[in-house]
Structure formats: C-alpha cells, structure tokens
C-alpha positions in Angstrom: -50.7 83.4 -60.7 -51.4 82.5 -64.3 -48.5 82.2 -66.6 -49.1 81.7 -70.2 -46.8 81.6 -73.2 -46.6 85.2 -74.6 -44.4 87.9 -75.9 -44.6 91.4 -74.5 -42.8 94.8 -74.4 -44.6 96.7 -71.7 -43.4 97.6 -68.2 -46.7 96.5 -66.5 -46.6 93.0 -67.8 -42.9 92.7 -67.1 -43.5 93.7 -63.5 -46.2 91.1 -63.2 -43.9 88.4 -64.7 -41.0 89.4 -62.5 -43.3 89.0 -59.4 -44.8 85.7 -60.6 -41.5 84.1 -61.7 -39.7 85.3 -58.5 -41.1 82.0 -57.0 -38.9 80.1 -59.5 -35.2 79.8 -60.1 -33.4 82.9 -61.4 -30.5 82.7 -63.9 -27.0 83.8 -63.2 -27.6 87.0 -65.2 -30.6 87.9 -63.2 -28.8 87.1 -59.9 -26.0 89.5 -61.0 -28.6 92.3 -61.8 -30.3 91.8 -58.5 -27.0 92.0 -56.6 -26.3 95.3 -58.2 -29.7 96.5 -57.4 -29.3 95.4 -53.8 -26.1 97.5 -53.7 -27.9 100.4 -55.2 -30.7 100.2 -52.5 -28.3 99.9 -49.6 -26.6 103.1 -50.8 -29.9 105.0 -51.2 -30.2 107.0 -48.0 -33.9 107.9 -48.6 -34.9 104.2 -49.2 -32.9 103.0 -46.1 -34.4 105.7 -43.9 -37.9 104.9 -45.0 -37.4 101.1 -44.7 -36.0 101.5 -41.3 -39.0 103.5 -40.2 -41.3 100.6 -41.0 -42.0 98.6 -37.9 -43.5 95.5 -39.5 -41.1 93.1 -41.2 -43.7 92.2 -43.8 -44.0 95.9 -44.8 -40.2 96.0 -45.1 -40.1 92.9 -47.2 -42.9 94.2 -49.5 -41.2 97.5 -49.9 -37.9 95.7 -50.9 -39.6 93.5 -53.4 -41.5 96.5 -55.0 -38.4 98.6 -55.3 -36.3 95.8 -56.5 -38.7 94.8 -59.2 -39.3 98.4 -60.3 -35.5 99.0 -60.7 -35.0 95.5 -62.4 -37.8 96.3 -64.9 -36.2 99.6 -65.7 -32.8 98.0 -66.3 -34.3 95.2 -68.3 -36.4 97.7 -70.5 -33.1 99.7 -71.2 -31.2 96.6 -72.4 -33.8 94.4 -74.2 -36.4 94.9 -76.9 -39.1 92.5 -75.7 -39.8 89.7 -73.3 -41.2 86.1 -73.7 -42.7 83.5 -71.7 -42.0 80.1 -73.3 -42.7 76.8 -71.6 -42.5 78.2 -68.0 -39.3 80.2 -68.6 -39.1 84.1 -68.8 -36.7 85.4 -71.5 -35.3 88.8 -72.3 -35.0 89.3 -76.1 -32.6 91.5 -78.0 -32.6 90.9 -81.7 -31.9 87.2 -82.2 -30.6 86.7 -78.7 -32.7 85.3 -75.9 -31.4 85.5 -72.3 -33.2 83.4 -69.8 -34.2 85.3 -66.6 -36.3 82.8 -64.7 -37.6 79.3 -64.8 -40.5 78.0 -62.8 -41.9 74.6 -62.2 -45.7 74.8 -62.1 -46.3 71.2 -61.2 
C-alpha cells in the first residue's frame, strides 16, 4: 500500500483507495453507505446463491469486499465530482464541499 496526497476522478483509483483505506477508520457517512450496500447484497439472490456456493471462508470474504467496493465506488461516483487524499484522509468532493470518507494512521 502506498498512499500519497492526490486528487482523482477515475473509478480505478477510487477502487484502489477504498481498498487501501479500508484498513483505517471510516466516517459515519461511509458507514451508512456500507450498511445500505450490505442490505442490497443480502437482498440480491444471485449474489447470496453464489456466495453460499463458495466453500472457503476467505473466498466468501474476498467476494464480499469486491462487491461492496464496486457498489460503493458506483454510488460515490454518482454523488461526487472528485476524490482527494490529503494527509492520510480520503475525501469525496462536490463543488466546495469535502466529505471525509476514511482516515488512516500509517505510523
């Protein structure tokens, strides 16, 4: 993991940052979004069927993380113009507003 201060708009970088920052502390806003995604995944019959067909718990966990981050990135890209990493914090930016998503301590 290498987190540097940067501003970006693309989905690929956002997915990488969501994965990297998931080791840190998420904001209340992000926790709400993830809770809504969890509900969405629990209601998705195809996802549940496929997840339950996986025998290895690590495979199930990896599937969940991939699906969660993909859906989270889609929601964030719909609601915000860009994203910024500033001093070990990940922000979503819309106009002049910056909403913190994650904070991580790299020490």
